[in-house]
C-alpha positions in Angstrom: 11.2 14.8 23.3 8.7 13.0 22.7 7.5 12.4 19.0 4.3 10.7 17.6 3.7 9.6 14.0 0.8 8.3 12.0 0.7 6.1 9.3 -2.6 4.8 6.9 -2.7 2.1 5.1 -3.8 2.0 1.8 -5.5 0.3 -0.8 -4.1 0.2 -4.2 -7.2 0.6 -6.9 -4.9 -0.1 -10.2 -1.3 -0.1 -10.2 0.6 -3.0 -9.2 3.8 -4.1 -9.5 4.7 -0.6 -12.0 6.4 1.5 -9.3 10.2 -0.3 -9.7 9.7 0.2 -13.4 8.4 3.4 -13.7 5.1 3.2 -14.6 1.5 4.5 -12.7 -0.3 3.4 -10.2 -3.7 4.9 -8.4 -3.5 4.6 -4.8 -5.3 5.8 -1.9 -5.0 6.0 1.8 -7.5 4.3 4.1 -8.3 4.8 7.8 -6.6 1.5 9.8 -3.0 3.0 11.1 0.5 2.5 12.7 1.5 4.7 14.7 5.0 5.2 16.5 6.0 7.3 19.6 9.5 7.3 20.3 10.4 9.1 23.4 13.9 10.2 24.0 16.4 9.1 26.7 19.6 9.5 27.7 21.1 6.5 26.2 20.4 2.8 24.7 17.1 1.7 23.1 14.1 -0.2 24.5 10.9 -1.6 22.1 10.9 -4.4 19.9 14.1 -5.6 17.8 13.4 -5.0 14.2 11.4 -1.5 14.8 15.2 -1.0 17.0 17.2 -1.9 13.8 14.9 0.0 12.0 14.9 3.3 14.1 19.1 2.9 13.9 19.4 2.6 10.8 17.8 5.7 9.7 19.9 7.2 12.6 17.8 8.0 15.3 18.6 9.1 18.8 18.6 7.2 22.0 14.6 6.3 22.9 11.8 4.1 24.1 9.9 2.5 21.0 6.4 1.6 20.9 3.9 0.7 18.7 0.7 0.2 17.8 -1.1 -0.8 14.6 -4.2 -1.6 12.9 -3.0 -2.6 10.0 -2.9 -6.3 9.2 0.9 -7.7 8.6 1.1 -9.6 5.4 -2.0 -8.7 3.2 -0.9 -5.7 1.1 -2.1 -3.3 2.7 1.1 -1.7 3.1 2.4 -2.7 7.0 6.2 -2.6 6.4 6.3 0.6 4.6 4.0 2.4 7.0 6.8 1.2 9.8 9.5 2.5 8.0 7.7 6.0 7.5 7.1 6.0 10.9 10.4 5.5 11.9 12.0 8.4 9.7 9.4 11.2 10.3 10.0 10.5 14.3 14.0 10.4 13.9 13.9 13.6 11.4 10.7 15.5 12.2 9.9 17.5 9.6 10.5 17.0 6.9 10.0 16.8 2.7 7.5 14.0 1.2 9.3 12.4 -0.9 12.9 12.5 1.0 10.5 10.6 3.8 9.5 8.3 0.9 13.1 7.5 -0.8 14.7 7.4 3.5 11.6 4.7 4.5 12.5 2.6 1.0 16.2 3.1 2.3 15.8 1.5 5.5 13.2 -1.2 4.2 15.7 -2.6 2.0 18.2 -2.3 4.2 16.9 -3.8 7.4 13.9 -5.7 6.2 15.6 -6.9 2.7 12.5 -6.2 0.2 12.7 -5.3 -2.6 10.4 -2.5 -2.7 9.6 0.4 -4.8 8.0 3.7 -3.6 4.4 3.2 -4.3 3.4 1.9 -1.0 5.5 5.3 0.3 4.1 7.8 -1.3 0.7 6.7 -1.3 0.7 7.3 2.4 2.3 10.7 2.5 0.1 11.9 -0.9 -3.2 11.2 0.6 -5.9 14.0 1.0 -9.5 12.4 2.2 -11.7 12.0 -0.3 -9.4 11.7 -3.3 -6.6 8.8 -4.8 -3.0 9.9 -6.1 -2.5 8.9 -9.6 1.0 8.3 -9.2 3.9 8.7 -12.0 7.3 6.9 -11.2 8.9 7.8 -13.8 9.2 11.6 -12.0 7.8 10.7 -8.8 5.0 13.1 -9.7 1.0 13.2 -8.1 -1.8 14.4 -9.3 -5.5 14.0 -6.8 -8.3 12.6 -8.5 -11.5 13.1 -6.9 -13.1 9.8 -5.7 -16.3 8.5 -7.6 -18.7 7.9 -5.1 -19.8 5.4 -6.8 -16.8 3.1 -6.9 -17.5 1.1 -3.9 -14.6 -1.0 -2.6 -14.3 -3.7 -0.1 -11.4 -6.1 0.9 -11.7 -9.9 1.0 -8.7 -11.3 3.2 -7.5 -14.7 1.1 -6.5 -16.6 4.2 -2.5 -16.4 2.9 -0.6 -14.5 3.8 3.2 -14.0 2.9 6.3 -12.9 3.2 7.2 -10.1 0.6 11.4 -10.8 0.3 11.2 -13.9 -1.0 8.8 -13.6 -3.5 8.4 -9.7 -4.4 8.5 -9.7 -7.9 7.4 -12.6 -9.4 8.2 -15.0 -12.0 7.9 -14.3 -14.7 11.0 -13.2 -17.5 11.5 -9.4 -18.5 9.1 -9.5 -21.4 5.9 -10.3 -19.9 7.1 -8.4 -17.1 7.0 -5.2 -19.7 4.1 -6.0 -21.0 2.3 -6.5 -17.5 3.1 -3.2 -16.8 2.6 -1.3 -20.3 -1.4 -2.5 -20.0 -1.5 -2.5 -16.1 -0.1 1.8 -17.0 -3.1 2.2 -19.8 -5.8 0.5 -16.9 -4.5 3.0 -14.8 -5.4 5.9 -17.8 -8.8 3.8 -18.0 -9.5 4.2 -14.7 -9.8 8.0 -14.6 -13.0 9.8 -14.9 -14.7 5.9 -15.5 -18.0 4.6 -14.5 -18.0 2.1 -11.5 -19.1 -1.0 -14.5 -16.2 -0.1 -16.7 -13.7 0.2 -13.6 -14.7 -3.1 -12.7 -13.7 -4.7 -15.7 -10.2 -3.0 -15.8 -9.7 -4.8 -12.2 -10.7 -8.0 -14.0 -8.4 -7.4 -16.6 -5.4 -6.2 -14.0 -6.0 -9.3 -11.6 -5.4 -11.8 -15.2 -2.0 -9.7 -16.2 -1.0 -10.3 -12.8 -1.6 -14.0 -13.0 0.7 -13.9 -16.0 4.0 -11.7 -13.9 3.4 -14.6 -11.2 2.7 -13.5 -8.8 -0.9 -14.9 -7.9 -1.4 -18.1 -6.4 -4.8 -21.2 -7.6 -6.1 -21.0 -4.3 -6.2 -17.0 -4.3 -7.2 -17.2 -8.3 -10.0 -19.4 -7.8 -11.5 -16.7 -4.9 -11.1 -14.5 -7.5 -12.8 -15.7 -10.0 -16.3 -16.3 -7.6 -15.9 -13.0 -6.3 -16.4 -12.1 -10.1 -18.8 -14.2 -10.5 -20.7 -12.1 -7.8 -24.3 -10.7 -8.1 -23.4 -7.4 -7.2 -19.8 -7.4 -7.9 -18.7 -5.7 -10.8 -14.9 -6.4 -10.0 -12.1 -8.2 -8.2 -8.2 -8.6 -8.6 -5.3 -9.4 -6.2 -3.7 -6.6 -4.6 -0.6 -5.4 -3.0 3.0 -7.6 -3.8 1.0 -10.9 -4.4 1.4 -14.9 -2.9 -1.9 -13.9 -0.9 -2.7 -11.1 1.1 -5.8 -9.0 0.3 -8.8 -9.3 -2.9 -9.8 -5.9 -3.5 -13.8 -5.9 -4.5 -16.0 -3.3 -6.3 -19.6 -3.5 -5.8 -22.9 -2.1 -6.8 -23.6 -1.1 -3.6 -22.8 -1.3 -0.4 -25.7 -4.5 0.5 -23.1 -6.9 -1.9 -20.7 -8.7 0.7 -22.6 -7.5 3.7 -20.8 -8.8 6.3 -17.4 -6.7 4.9 -17.4 -2.7 5.2 -16.7 0.0 2.8 -13.4 1.5 2.6 -13.0 5.0 2.5 -10.4 7.5 1.6 -8.6 8.5 4.4 -5.9 11.4 5.0 -2.1 10.9 5.1 0.6 10.9 7.1 1.0 13.0 10.6 3.3 14.2 13.0 3.4 15.2 16.4 5.8 16.4 18.6 5.6 16.9 22.3 8.0 18.3 25.3 8.7 16.8 28.2 
């Protein structure tokens, strides 16, 4: 037997550090993908040691495992969640999207020691081309939101890559965390149907709130400010767990920041099975 699972990276427009607090988020999948091929064998496991560890944690059968990925590691585009979901789908075959998300979260906690919520997994499993997903983590519901053609996103690599398990939740106290989640939830709600210029303001406000949460760095903040002040940029914020990674930038048109591609929404997970 040969199973192949392919998972996309994701961009989170708004709703950062809200998933583990029962909040809201608005992500969409992009066409940078990780693909895992699992070939059954009589006994033993062959492949990268970390992939094998995840595979065995998910109850995987004896297999030869190989991974190809275009998702950058350590930049806030969910490479670890993509790998864990690919493992879970190849081990189990067809399963409900939410069960796959929960199992991928479990092995990520257990093996990779990342205390993540379900944002990345749900963004990948429930994605649809041309849409973002409004996710409510209080009940794990999703709603497809058609993306406005005036929302033009680019990503800038800050040049700082981070190790999530050591830094994931930031340094803020409980009241600051609560204030961030409440205000970020409101920004997600306000983004629905917003003009590009209004969304840009929400992105800027989101970054300021993430600074209070303690998940940004001075060097990231300096880059964000320069981008926010660039002609044709409507808004910018750090994206992902923090302490480095990508900066999400909303631009007036594709000619702004010409060295960087526009990111378009892509489909979610793919699962194939072959007989050998």
